[in-house]
N, C-alpha and C positions, 0 to 999 in steps of 0.2 A: 599763665606761665608758671605760677606757683604750683598749680595742679599737676602740670607736666613734670616738674622737678620732683614732686612727691611720688608720682608714679614711677619715675626713673629710679629714685632712691629705694623705693619699696622692691622694685624688680631686682636691683643689685643685692639687696638684703636677702631675698628669697634664694637667689642664685648662690650666694655665699653660703647660706644655710645648707642647701642641697649638696654643695661641694664638700662642706664640712662633714655632713652625715655620710656621704659616700666614701669619704676618706678615713672613716673610723677603722675599717678592716683593711690592712695593707699587707702585701706579700712580704713574708719574712726574708725572702731571698734578696729583695731590693732594699729592705729596711732592717737588716740584721743588727746594725749597730745600735738601733733604738731599743731592741728587746733582748738581746743576748745578755745573760747573767741575771735576768729577772726571774722571779718565781712564777711558775705556771699555776694560775688560779683555777682554770677550767678548760676542758677540751670538748669541742663540739664538732659535729660532722654535717656535711651538706652534699647533696647530689647522689647519695647511695640509695639504691632501690632494693636490690636483691642481697646485698651484703650488709649485715646488721652492723650498727655502730660498735657493739661489743667485739664483733669479729675483727673489725678494722683496728680497734684499740689493742687487741691481742697481738697484732702484727708490729706494733710500735713499742718503743722504749719509754716515750714520754708518759708521765703521769702527773696529775695535780699534786702540788707541793714540791715538785722537783725544780731545780734551777735550770733554765733553758741554756743549752750550750751549743756551739757550732757542731760538735761531734754528734750530739743526739739528733740535731736537725738533719744532718747529712745521712745518718744511719737510718732514720725513720723514712726519709724520702726514698732511699734506696730499697728498703724493705717493702714499701708499698708498691714500687714498680716491679720488683722481683716477684711479688705474689701473682702477677699476671691478671689481676682482677680489673685493673683500671688502665685506660689509655691516656688520661690527663689527671694530674695531681697538683694541687696548689695548697701550700700550708700558709695560712694567714695569721696575723697577730693583731691584737687590739689592746691598748693600754687599759689596765683594770687596777686603778689605784697605783700602788707601787709595783704591782705584778703585771702579768701578761695573760690574756685570754687567747686560746688557740682555736682556730677554725680550720678544719681539714676539708677542702673542697675537692671532690672527685667526680670524674665521669667514668662510669662503669663500662667495661666491655659487655656486650650482650651475652646472655646465657642461652644454652640450648634448650628449646622446648621439646622438639621431636627430631628424630634422625630417621630419614628415609633412605633406602637403598634402591635406586631405580635401575632396573635392568639386571638385578641379581637373580638369575634363574638357576644356575648350576651350583651355586653356593647358598646355604641357608642364611638369610639375613641375621638370624639370631646368633649364628657363629661369628659373623662379622661384628655385630654390636658388642659381643662379649670381649672381643680382642682389641678393638681400637681404643686409644687413650681418650678420645673425645667422647664424653658421656652426657646423657641428659641431665639438665639442671646444673651443668658446670659451665664455666666461662670458656668462650671460644678464643683460642690464641693461635696465631700462625703456626707455631711449633706443633701444637696438637693436631692441627689440620694436616700438616706435612707428614707427621708420623702416622696418622690414621690412613692416609693414602698409601704410604709404604706398607703398612700392615695388610691392607686390603689386597694390594698387588702381590705381596708374598703369599697370601692365602691362595690366590688364583694360580700363582706359579706352582705351589705345592700340589694343586689339583690338576695341573697340566695345561693351564691356560696362559701361555707365555706371551700372547699378543694382547692381553687385557689392558684396558686403559681406564683411568678413573679421573673424573672431573668433579670439583667441589662447587656447590652453589648454595646461596642462602636466600630466603624470602625476606621481604621488608621487615624491619625490627618493629615489634609492638612497643610503642612509646610508653604505655602505661605499666607494662611488666618488664620492659627491657629484655624480652626474650625473642628468640628467632627460631624458625624451623630451618633445618639444614638438610641438604640432599647430597648424597654421593651418587653421581650418575656414572654407571659402569657400562662400558662396552667390553663384553667378555671375550670377544674374539672367538677363535676356534681352538679346540684341543689339538695338540700336535702329537701324532702317533710316533711310536718307536719303529723305525724302519729296520734297524739292524742292531743287534747286541754282539759286540766282538769280545771274546774272552781269549786271551793268549798268555803264554808264559807257563801254563800248566802242562806238565808232562805226565804226571801220574793220576791226577784226579780228572775224571771224565767231564768234559764240558757240559754234557746233558745233565749230569747230577748237579752241577753248580747252577745251571739255569732253573732247575726244579725248585730250589730254595728261594729264588729271587721273587720279589714283588713285581718288578718290571718284566714285561713280556713284549715280544715282537708282535706287531699288529698282524692280524690274519683273519681267517673266517670265524674262528672261535673267540680269539682274544681281540679286544679293542686296542690294546697296546698303547694306551695313552701315557705319555711321559709325565712323571711327577718328580720334581727335584727332591722332595722329601723321601720318596721311594728310592731314588738313586743313592742318597746318603745312607739310608738304612741298609740297602743291599751291599754296600761296601763293608759294613759291619758284619752282615750275615755271611758274606763270602769268607771273610777272615776267620769268623768263629767256626764255620763249617770246615775249613781247612785244618784248623787247630784240633777240631774234634776227630779228624782222621789221622792225627799224629804229627801233622806238619806244624810243630810248635813255633817255628821261626817264620812261618808264612806271613806275608804282608802284601799290600797292594802298592804298586809303584805310583808315586804322585805324578810322574812325568807321563805315564801312558794311560792313566785312569782319568777319563773325562767324558764330556758329552758336547755335542755341537749340533746346531740347527742348520739344515741344508734344504735346498730345493729338491723335491723328489725328481723332478725333471728340469735340469738347469736351462734347457732351451725354452720350455713353456713357462716355467716359473709360476705354476698355478697352485702348488701345494707344498707346504713345508713339512719336513720330517726331522726326526732326531736320530743321530747315530751315537750309540753308547759304547764306550770302550772300558774294559777292565783289564789291567795288566797285572798278572799274578807273579809273585816271587815265592815259589813253594818252599825251598829249603829242603832239609833232610826230614825223613819220617822217623819218629821216635816210638819206642815201645815201653810198656809199663813194667816196672821192676819193684813194685811194692811201696808201702808207706811205713814209716816209723814215727811213733807219736810219744812225746814226752813233755813234762812240765819244766818250765825254766826255774831251776833251783839256785839261781845266783844268790849269794849271801850278801845281805846289806851290812852296813857298818855295825848295826846293833846285834849281829849274829843270827838274825832271822832271815828266811827266804824273802828276797826283795819283791818278787812278782807273784808270789802265792797269796791266795786270799787271806785277809786278816781276821775274818770271822771265825774260821776253824783253827787259825794259827795265831793266837794272841802272843805277845812278847813273853818269853819264858817257856813256851811249849818245847818239850824235848824233841830232838831231831827225829827220833824214831816214831814220833806221833804226828809229824807234819802231814796234813791231809789236804788234797786238792778238792775242789768242788765236785768234779767228776773223775772217777778212775779212768785210766787209759782204756781199759777193756770196754767200758760203756761207750766211749767216743768212737772207738774203732768199729763197734757194731752199727754205727750210723752210716758208715761209708758205703758208697755204691761200688767202688772198686774193692774186690775181695782178694785175699791172699792167693786164691786159685787163679786169679787173672794175670799173674806174671807171664809175660810173653805176648799179651794182647796189645793192640795199638793203644798208645797213650792218648786218651780222649781228654782234651783240655777242658771241655764243658763238664764232663763228669768230675774232673779234678776240682774245678771251681765249686761245684755242688758239695763235694766232700768237705772242702774248706769252709764253705758257708754253713754246713750242718753243725760244725763245732761252734761257730759264732751264734747260731740260732739257739743251740742248747744253753749256752751261757747267758744269752739275752733273756731267756725265759726265767732265769734265776736272778736277774737284775745286774749281771756283769756285762753291761753294754760296752765297757771299755776293754774287754778282754781282747787280746791280740793273738792271732794265729800266724806264726811266722814260718813260711815254708822255705826250706833250703833244698835245692835240687842237686843231685849228684848224677852225672852222666857216666855210664859204663859202656864201653864198646864191647860187643860180643865177639871177642877174638881169643885165641888160645893164650896169647901173651898177657892180655889184660886179666883173664881169669886166673892164670897161673900165679900172678902176683899175689892174689889172696889165698890161693890154695897151698902155698909153701910158706906158711907163717913161721914154721919152726926154723927157717933159715934166716930169720931176722936177727940182727946183731944182739939186741938186748931183750931181757924178759918183758920189759914194758912194751917194746915194739912188737914182740910176738903176741902179747895179750891184746893190744890194740888191733892187730891184724886179725886175730881170731874173732874179736867182737865185730869187726867190719865184715868178715866172711859170713857170719850168721845174719847180720842186719841187712846186708845187701843181697841176700838170697843167692849166693854164688853157686851153691849146689844145684839149684833150679836152673840157673843160667847155663851151667855146664851141660845139664840134660838137654836143654833147648839147643845148645850148640851142637850136640851129637845127633839129636833127632830131626832138627830142621835146618839143613844146610843153607837154605835160602835166606835165613836171618843172620848168617855170619857177616860180621862187619857192621851190622846195624847198631844204632845207639839206644840204650835202655836208660830210662829215667827212674831214679829212686828219690822219693820225697821224704824229708825229715820235717815233721810238724813240731814246732816248739810253741808251747802255749804259755802265755803270760796272762794270768787271771786278773791281775791288777785290782782296782777298787770297784766296789759296787757303784752303780750309777743311780743318782737320784734326780727326779724331775724338778728343775728349778722354776721354770716358767712355762706356761702353756699360752701360746700366742695364736689367735684366730684371725685369719685373713679371708677376704672375699665375700663376707656376709654383709651385703648392703641392707637387706631387709630383715633377715633373721637376727634376733637378738643373741648376743654372746651367751647368755645364760641358757638358751634353748639348746645350744651345742654343748656347753660345758656339762649340763646335767646328764648327758648321755655317756660321758666319759666314766670309765671304771677306775679311774685314778685321779689324783689331784696333785698340785705342786707340793713337793716334799716327799712324795711316795717313791718307793723303790721302782725302778723301771722294770716292766714285765712285758715282754713282746707278745705274749698270749693275750693279755688284757688290752694292749694297744691295738692289736689286730681286730679283736672283737669290738672295741669301741668304734673303730672306723666303720665296721659293718653296721653297728647300731645307728650311727649318724646317717649313713647312706639310706638305711631302711626307713628313716623319717619321710623320705620322698620329697624333701625340700631342695636337694642338691643333685646335680647331674655328675659332679665330680667331687670326690673327697680324698685328699692326699695328705699323708703325714710325713713330715720331714724333721730331721734332728739336727741341732746345732750345738756346739760346745757351750758350756755354762761358764760361770764365774771362776770355777776352779776345776781340778781334775776329777772331782767326784760328782759334778753336776752337769746336766744337759738341758737344753731348751727344746721343747716340742712345738713345731710350727704346723698348724692345721690350715691347709689351703683349700678353700671351698669355691665351687662355681654353682651359683644358685640357678634354679629353674622355676618357671611359673607354678604356683600352688593353687591358684583359683581354678575352679572347674565350672564350666557351663556346658552341659551335655544333653543331647537328646538321642534317643535310640529305642530299641525294642528288645523284647525278650520272648522266648518261646520255650514251653515245656509241655510234656504230655499231660501233666495234671494241671499245671497253672495256666496252660493255654498261651495265646499270643497277647502281648500287651505292648504299649508304647509308654515311654516315660520321659520326663524332663527333670533334670537334677541340677541344682545350683549349690555350689559349695566353696569353701575356702579352708584349706587344710593348714594354713599358717597365718591365722588372723593377726594382722598388724605385727607380724614377725614374732609373735608370742608362742607359737606352737598350738594355739587353740584351734579347734575345728568346729565349723558350723555348716550344716548341710540341710537342704530342703529337697524333698523328692515328691513328685506327683506321677502316679502310674495309673494307666487306664487301659482296660481291655474287656472283651466280652465275658471273661471268667473272673478277672481280678481287678479291683479298683483300690488304690492305696494312696494315702497322703501321710507324710512324716516330716517332722522337723526335729533336729537334734543338735546339741552343743556339747563339746567335750573339752575339758581342761586336763591335758595329760599329766601336768605336774601341779596339783592343787597346793597352794601356799608354798610353792617351790620345794615340795616334798614329793617323793616318788609314788604319790597317790593320784590316781586319775578320777575325775568326776564327770559323769555323763548324765545329761537330762534330755529327755525326748518325749514327744507326744505323737500319737498316730490316730488315723481313722482308716478302717479297712472294710471292704465289702467283697465277698468272694462267693462264687457259685460252686456248690459242692455236689458232685455226682455220687450217689450212694447205691447205685445198682442199675441194672437195665434188664429189660425183658426182650429176648431175641426172637424175632419172628421166624428166622430161618435156622437150619441145623448148624451152620458154621458160626460159631460164637464170635470169632474175630472179624469176619467179613460180612456178617448178616445185617439185616435191617433191625434196628433196636428202638425200643421205647425207653427213653432215658428218664430215670428218677433223679430229681435234683431239687435243691432249695438254696436260698441265699443266707449267708451268715455275715452279719455286720458287727463291727466292734469299734469302740473308741477307748483310748486309755493313755496313761502316762507311764514313764519309767524313770527311775533314778538308780544310778549304778556307781559303785566305787571299785577301783582296782588298785593293787599295790604291787610294784615290782621289787623283788628281793633277790639276793645273791646276784648271779650274772644273767641268767636266762629265764628265771622263774617269775610268775605273776599269779596272784590270787585275786579273784574278783567276786563281787556281790551285787545283786540287782533286785530291786523290788518293783513289781509291775502290776498295779491294780488296773482293772479294765472292766468294761461292761459289754456284753454281747447279746445279740438277739437274732433269732432265726425267722425268716420271712419268705414269702412267695414259694411255697412248696408246690411241686407238680403232683399230678393225680396218683402217681405210682409210688410215692415215698412211703416209708413204713409208718406204722402207728407211733413208733418211738419219735420219729421226726415231727409228726403232727403234734404230739404232746409237747415237744420242745417249742414249736411255734406258738402254741397256746400259752406257754409260760411267759412270753414276752422277754423283756430285758432281764439278764441275769448277771450277777456280780461274780467276777473271777479274781482271785488274789493269789499271786505267784511270787515266790522268793527263790532266786537262783544263786547258788554258791559254786565256785569252781576254782580250779588251779590249772595253770598252763606252763608248759616248757617249750621254748622256741629257740633253736640254735641254727635256723636256716641262714645261709650266707646272703641271700637276697630274697626278700619277701615278694618281690614283683616277678622274679623269674628264677625260682630256686633251682640250684644244681647240686646241693648237698645239705645235709643237716636234718634235724628232727623238728616236728611240730606236734606236741601232745597237749590235749585238752581233756579235762575230766570235769564235768559239771553235774550238779544235782539240783533239780527243780522240785520244790515243795509247793504243791498247789492245794489250796483249801486247808482242810483240817483245822489247826489252830488259827489260821489266817482268815477263815470265813469264806463265804461264797458257796456256789453250787457244785463245783468240780473239786474232787478230792483224790489226789494220787501223788505218788513220788515218781520222779523220772530221772534215770541215770543215763548220762550220755558220754561215753568214752570215745575219743577220736585220736587216732595215731597216724601221722604221716611221716614217711621217710623218703628222702631224695638221695639218689646215688648216681654219680657220673661214671659211666662205664669207660668211655673213651671220647676223644674228639676226632675231628676229621683229618688230623695229622696221622691217625692210626698208629699211635704209640711212637711217633717220630719218624715213621717211614716216609711221610710226605713232609718235607721241611719248608713249611710256610706258616709263619706265625699267625697270619690272618685267620687261618682255619681253626685256631684254638678256641675261637668263640663258638664254633659249631660243635656243641657238646651233646652227646647222646645221653640223655638223662632218663632214669626210670623212677617213677613214683609208686610207692607202696602205700596203700591207705585202707584203714578200717574205720568204719563209722557205725556205731551201734546206738540204739535207744532201747532202754528197758523200763517199762512203765508198770508200776505196782499199785493196784487200787488200795485206797485207804478209806477211813470212815470219818465223817464230820465230828467235831468235838463240842460244838455248842448247840446242836439241834438234832432232832431225828429227821432223816430224809429217806423217803421211799425210793429204794434203788431201782425198782422196776419202772417207776414213773419218772424219776429224775436220776439218770445213771451217774455214778461217780466219775466215770470216764465218758465224756460226751462224744458225739459223732465227730466234731471238728478236731478232737484230740487224737483220733485214730491215725495210724501210720499206713502208708501205702507203699507198694513195691512195683517198680516198672517205669519204663519211659526214660527219657533223657536225664531226668534228675537222679535216678538211682541205678536201675538195672537195664542197661541198654539192650534193645532188641526184644524186650518183653512188654506186654500191655498190662496196665494195672488191674485189669479184670481178665487176664489171660486164661484161655481154656485149660491150660496145664496146671493152673493154680488150684489149690483146695478152695472150696466154696467160701470158707471162712475168711480167706485172704481178700476176697473181692469187695468186702464191705469194710476193709481195714482191720488192723490188729493193734495190740497194745505194745508189742516189742518187735524190733527189727534189727537184723544183723547184716552188715554189708562189708564186702571186701572188693578192692579193685587194685589192679596193677596196670600201669600205663607206661609204655616205652615211647619216648618222644625223640624223633629224628629231625633236627632242624633243617629246613629248606632255606629259610632266612631267619637267623636266630632271634630277632626281635619282632618277627611278624608271622611266620608261617612254619608249622611243624607237621610232619607225617607221624601218625600215631598208630600204635598197635596196643590193644587193651584186652584185659580179661576181667570180667565182673562176676561176682557171686553174691547172692542174697537170700535171706529167709525171714519169715515172720512167725511170731509165736503169740500165744494167749496165756492169760492166767485162767486157771480153771474156775475161779470164782466169778469170771465174767459171764459164764453160762448160768442164766437165771430163768425161772419159769419153765416153759416148755422146752427151751434149749437145754436146760439143766438135765431134764429127763433124757433128752436125745443124746447128750454127751455120756450120761451114765449108762445108758442101755444100748450104746451103738453096737458093741460086739454081738449081743444077742439079736439085734435087729438084722444085722448082716447075715448071721447064721440062719435065721428064719427065712430070709429072702432066698438064700441059696438052696435051702431045702424045699421051699415051696415052688420056686420057678427056676430050676437048675439050668435049663437051656437058655432061657431069656437072660438070666443073670450072667451066664458064661459069655454070651455074645456082648452084653453090655460092658463087661469088664475087659474084654479083649479086642473089640472092633468098634470103629465108629460107624456112622450111618452110610459111609461110602465103601465099607468093607475093608478099610485100611487098619492094619494092626496098631493097637494103642501101645504106647511105651509103658504105661503103668495103669493098673486097675483104678478106676474112679473111686471105688469103694475103699481101696487102700490109701489113695491120695487124701481122701476126706476123713480118714480115721482121726478122731479127736485126740487119741493117744499120741499121735505124732506131732500134734499142733501145740501141745502144752509146753511152755518154757521149762526146760529141764536139761541137766547136763547130758542125759542120754540122747535127747533130740537135737543137740548141737552137733550134728553129724553131717557128713557130706551128702548123704542120701536125702536129707530134707532141704537141701539148698537148690536154687535154680541158678544156672550158669549161662554165660554168653561170652563170646569173644568177637573181635572185629578189628577194623582198621578205619582210618579216616584222616581228617585234617583239622587242625586247630588254627584258626585265622585270628590273630590278635589285633584287630582294628580297635583303636581306643574307644570310640563311641559305640561300635557295633561288633563286639567279638562274636565270631561265628564258629560253630562246631558242626562238622559234617562227618557222619560215621555210617559205616555199613556193619551191622551187628547180626550175628548168627546165634540162635539158641542151641545150646549143647546140653546133654544130660550125663549125669554121673552113672557109669556102668558098674563100678566096683571091681572091674577086672584089672589085675595088677599091671599087665603089659599094655593095656589100652584103657585107661580109667575114664575117658570121655568118648562119647559117640553122638551121633545126630538123632533127632527125632524122626522116626520112619515116615510119619505122615506130614512133616513140615520141616524141611532142611534148607529153606531159602534164607537169604540175607535180607534183613529189614533196614530200610533207610531211616536213619535217626538224625534229626535236624534240630539244632538249638541255637538260639540267639542269647548271648549273655552267658556268664559262667555260673550256672546254677547247680553244678554237680554237688552231690551230697557231702 
């Protein structure tokens, strides 16, 4: 019995202890009176997995050392719920001496691990992912889900899918990470075509002209006619703008009659839905142009100075006769598209808005962003009574009235209007608009803050360092526009938009940079082909924005029958946050070099050949520095030590190559210095601007090694947009403005000058200072399209390479699809030259005595020599004498020989197909020769005038 009592008492004791322990933490809501007004000693958190304790604490007002109050408790509970991170919150308290210890117990909403769009075939999932408010690694809330579904449906409506349906689903929550995969399951439905577009209310403007500027089209054989709500809204604006450009300044679209509706195409069958679109136009009267007047607002402020004139040129105390605006009126009037001679033309509202904007743009470039251009319109009816009112100024009652009348007579071009009244009766009764531009220069605008939005991965500093201005600088629209181009040219963003907001006072503004990021990692496989480099396949891995820092790291492996290559490189574009770039790289290469061929048949281009070749292998490293300065300039420097060896020679290689093989591995030391200027608007698809590069390579000499020469490489590119497919506005369709016809002009030359070693004596005949792999070739896809690198029309010296090369090309590109496909027409020109000191040994004697050798041959064998110089083995007339073509005097680099007669030319057409992994170039090229005849400078080769098919994979143009 005693034992049973002891067990009973012990059990009660344990139970009481457990109850006591479990009651240490109690809800503050049910025990507020116990803890309110006590000092908080500690705050702990429980249940949070993805939200850190520090982040939760940041949402709360409670802090250790504060006195707990009912207000703080209520506010913190509300703040935690409003955050949306938690679906259950309990704030508990425990006595801690005289104070209270706080425990915040939460149950988190799951976070998104992945977002899938099931059934999204007609809309890119990446576009949906960018627009919906629900993002990866963020908390799922019912509001975000609802808004995301609405965004997806709106996107589909904009694309013409009005019957689309979206359902939201989640997979089971991962309890360890509290994350979940979500799915938007989309039933896209079908696109609804436009059955009919009704335009009514227009009496003067032709309906066909209005339809021509619209994006919406009726469905038919050519047009799909899919209805898009976004296109409907933009067409409303286009129609209004078009009418105003035709002089109908008061034109508008009636809200009552402008609409769209979905109907059954056949109400009985109800098998297909269509859209009927209606636009009801209110034209109003047509107006005509009557000139501009431009003046500065010279309102006097209380201090006696002009209130709205710039303060920089006009400090307090400046005499009135010395008051000076930023721009004189004449300068501003020269910017206008409307000219004084246009009085009587239709008043084009679009042209008027451009003229007004031109003044603002001029002032923005000088920092006067707050400058105001106030237009005041005066309408004059072209009638005898209206004109007579200004023509009879002397009948005004007072001298002031007469003076004002005379001023108006001149300003309003009354004399011209009278002539129009007499010469063009059809314009009588029409309204003429005269615009008075009043300019208030106001204050200079300074940039107060630069706010960057949308960069989730890219660090702010990567964007800021591309800006050509900083907070506190004077606003300059030219620098702002160029900064936007520089940020876009990084390749990290698919959209870069600049917006301006008012600052803290009238002299300041805030610049908002809104970005839309795009993937910057690359994993690509593809191929390349060139006449000299041959076919190869490659794999390349890279990250162009490593950890959002702007650093680039790439690795490339290339393999082919002619070329094998391995490279890894790393670039820091802003070393130590300065505009200095640092690049480190290492490479291994192996390449088969063809150095000549023996033809078995007479036809050098088509015959069977014995090829002479060998392999050249190399391994090396490179370290480079670059520095950007001013706006578009860069200077760069690179040191590249490497080792090369020649192996596996075929039987027909020259003794020089065999000697090179016997030498084994050779050291090559190269230092490159250069300067570049790049003002291209878009480095990925340039439509305007320059790209200039001039580099100097110092090889060997003081640097050591077996190769010794200096190489100068100037490159100049210029891009010019001639027109787009609106054909100077004849076709009014904004979408066609992307289809720009662009011409590229490019010259790329390499001039190599042999030098001597500085630390040792080197036998130039045994170890040439310019070795075989350093020679340049001409022909093929890489340089001169339509020509072979050992072409029969070349001098024999060119077939083994040369030390200098000059290339020109002009390429006109007509877009078929502006981001994918272009039709191309091109013209190429190229020539190669030697230094006379390359001719050594027997070749030196040949160069020196060439003229006497030719003269002796012509005297000794006149008939055979004549036939050799004028006809080939088939009896076809040769364009040039082989003896003249091979004259060393024409092959030496000199100003005299940089002439058209020494160049080889080609022209042709083809396609550029810009597939990201596998860009293709397909051309038909025809060789042409310079005739020197003024009215017909180019002709065809008489024995070969066919087009050559030129095929390339990859963009390896010179």
